[in-house]
C-alpha positions in Angstrom: 133.9 118.8 63.5 132.3 120.2 66.8 132.3 117.5 69.6 128.6 118.0 70.1 127.4 117.0 67.1 127.2 113.3 66.0 126.1 112.5 62.4 126.1 109.5 60.2 125.9 109.0 56.4 126.3 111.8 53.9 126.5 114.9 56.5 129.0 113.1 58.6 131.0 112.5 55.1 130.9 116.1 54.3 131.9 117.2 57.8 134.7 114.8 58.0 135.9 116.0 54.7 135.6 119.6 55.5 137.2 118.8 58.8 140.2 117.0 57.2 141.1 120.3 54.9 140.4 122.9 57.7 143.1 120.8 59.6 145.4 121.1 57.0 145.2 124.8 56.5 145.5 125.6 60.3 148.2 123.1 60.5 150.3 125.4 58.0 150.1 128.3 60.2 151.5 126.5 63.4 154.3 128.2 65.3 154.1 131.2 63.2 154.3 134.8 64.5 152.0 137.3 63.3 154.8 139.0 61.2 155.2 135.7 59.7 151.4 135.2 59.1 151.7 138.5 57.1 154.6 137.7 54.8 154.5 137.4 51.2 156.6 134.3 50.5 155.7 134.1 46.6 155.1 136.3 43.7 151.7 136.0 44.7 149.9 138.5 46.8 148.6 135.7 49.3 149.9 135.3 52.7 149.3 132.6 55.2 147.1 134.9 57.7 145.3 136.1 54.6 144.4 132.6 53.1 142.9 131.8 56.8 140.8 135.0 56.6 139.7 134.6 53.1 138.7 130.6 53.6 136.9 131.8 56.8 135.0 134.4 54.5 134.2 132.2 52.1 132.8 129.6 54.3 130.8 131.9 55.9 129.3 133.6 52.8 128.3 130.2 51.5 126.8 129.1 54.7 124.6 132.5 54.7 123.9 131.7 50.9 122.3 128.2 51.9 120.1 130.0 54.6 119.7 133.6 53.0 120.1 132.7 49.1 121.7 135.1 46.8 121.1 138.4 49.2 123.9 137.0 51.6 126.6 137.3 48.7 125.5 140.8 47.5 125.2 141.7 43.8 128.3 142.2 41.7 127.1 144.8 39.4 126.6 146.8 42.4 130.0 146.6 44.1 132.2 149.4 44.6 135.8 150.2 44.7 135.4 150.1 48.3 133.9 146.8 48.1 136.8 145.4 45.8 139.4 147.0 48.2 137.6 145.2 51.4 137.8 142.1 49.5 141.3 142.3 48.7 142.0 142.8 52.5 140.4 139.3 52.9 143.9 138.1 51.3 146.5 140.1 54.0 146.8 139.9 57.8 146.3 143.4 58.4 148.5 145.1 60.9 145.7 145.5 63.6 144.9 141.6 63.2 146.6 138.6 64.5 146.9 135.3 63.7 145.4 133.9 67.0 142.5 136.0 66.1 141.9 135.1 62.7 142.1 131.4 63.8 139.6 132.0 66.7 137.3 133.5 64.0 137.7 130.7 61.8 136.8 128.2 64.7 133.7 130.2 65.2 132.5 130.2 61.3 133.5 126.1 61.4 131.3 125.6 64.5 128.4 127.4 62.6 128.8 125.7 59.5 129.0 122.2 61.2 125.7 123.3 63.1 124.2 124.3 59.8 124.8 121.0 58.4 123.5 119.1 61.3 120.1 121.2 61.1 119.4 121.5 57.7 116.3 119.8 56.6 117.1 119.2 53.1 120.6 119.1 51.2 118.6 119.2 48.1 117.1 122.7 48.9 118.3 124.9 46.2 118.8 128.8 46.1 119.6 131.0 42.7 123.1 131.8 42.3 123.5 135.9 42.7 124.5 137.4 39.6 128.2 137.5 38.9 130.3 136.9 35.7 131.5 133.8 37.1 128.0 132.3 37.5 125.9 130.6 34.9 123.1 132.9 34.8 119.8 131.5 36.0 121.7 128.5 37.8 120.7 127.0 41.3 123.1 125.4 43.7 121.6 122.9 46.3 123.1 123.1 50.0 124.8 119.9 49.2 126.6 121.5 46.4 127.4 124.5 48.1 129.0 122.3 51.0 131.1 120.5 48.3 132.3 123.7 47.0 133.5 124.8 50.6 135.2 121.6 50.9 136.8 122.1 47.4 137.7 126.0 48.4 139.2 124.9 51.7 141.4 122.1 50.1 142.6 124.2 47.2 143.8 127.2 49.7 145.2 124.4 52.3 147.4 123.4 49.3 148.4 127.3 48.4 149.1 127.6 52.1 151.4 124.4 52.2 153.4 126.0 49.2 153.5 129.6 50.9 154.6 127.9 54.3 157.5 125.7 52.4 158.6 129.1 50.8 158.4 130.9 54.0 160.5 128.7 56.1 161.0 125.3 54.7 158.1 123.5 56.9 156.0 121.5 54.9 152.4 120.1 56.1 152.8 116.7 54.4 155.6 114.6 53.2 
């Protein structure tokens, strides 16, 4: 959590949990070169640099959703092959990208989300989910539920990153 934000109660708990999982995700890339951050170490297409990019994009997108509603996420029905290719690039550290730049971008996303949590007038404020095959039609998510989703997504991908790092060079985040 940002040093300038002091909260208590539910908001502090949400940001503390998110901060914990952000830390574990970042910890998995300690000491890596850009080339290592681009390396697939499992059968999956996932790379450590790509996971950081993906989690940044997910957090940014969901934070935008809290403020702007479904328009922030786009309409699945109108996505093009180019949109899907761009989305796939979220999971890779591209040749022109550096791990340091991706981490700096993640820090900026985190600061923005932390400030949003501190400034939100109402965690119960809800937005309709965009149309997509993975969302229940007509469902709404509160800001609270979106933030819990961001925590869960970050934690899940921190676990993926730990496996990828261990397969890469034996380093472990925990244990």
